Residue, then its C-alpha position, 0 to 999 in steps of 0.5 A: x488484509x488491513x490498509x494500515x498496520x501499526x506495530x510498536x516494538x522494544x528491542x534492546x531498550x530501543x523503541x521502534x514504531x512501524x506503520x505499514x500502508x497498503x491500498x484497499x483491495x476487493x479481493x486478495x490474490x488467492x480469491x481473485x485467481x480462484x475466481x478465474x479458475x472457477x470462471x474458466x471451468x464454467x466457460x470450458x463446460x459451456x464451450x464444450x456444450x456449445x460445440x456439441x450443439x454445433x456452435x464450435x466457431x464460437x469457442x475462439x471467442x469464448x477463449x479470448x474473452x476468458x484470456x481478457x478477463x484473466x489478464x485484467x484480474x492479473x493486472x488489477x492484482x499486480x497494481x495493488x501490490x504496493x506497500x509503504x512502510x514508515x519506521x520511526x526509531x529514536x534516530x531516524x524516520x525511514x520511509x520505504x516504498x515497494x511497488x512494481x517499479x522497484x523499491x526505494x527508501x528515504x531517511x530523515x533525522x527523527x528529531x527534525x521530521x515533520x508530518x505535513x497534511x493540510x487536508x481534513x477527514x473529508x478533503x484529501x491532500x498530500x500527506x508528507x514527511x518533511x525534514x531539512x527541505x526534503x519531503x516524501x509523500x506517503x499514502x497516495x492511495x489512502x482515503x481522506x479520513x485514513x490520511x487524516x488518521x495516519x497524519x495524527x498518529x505519526x504526528x503523535x509518535x514524533x511529538x512523543x519522541x521529541x519529548x524523550x530525546x534531545x536534539x542532535x548536535x548541528x554539524x557544520 
């Protein structure tokens, strides 16, 4: 699974840009839970062998260690289930974030949206999308170089969009 997925699509003559951001993981859930299953089988075999040798009081500690490791793997997998989606159409920039706390969304007018990143490829700072005094930080989990690349890609897309569309009329 990639950290940054970029999709561009044309539907009914409308061009849309979609960027999906995910934190890095050392293993996907299938691999992690498979590791717990293999580890559980090995621990179970070791517990049977030790109890057969007369060390049956140790089985409780074996079980507690396994439960602790399995819980840590589960917590790790759940904490990395964060997905941020930035969708840019001709009218709006929509940022959706889904994590354990739930899902929230923020929308900005595409013509006035700005990408703000004051860091560099080696210095991490907040990467924000701003418009009309509102801002939302995206990619908190990205490295400095990934934030730098993401900021330049989003800025390029918004720059191209501004040259294609005219500004919306101001409402009083």
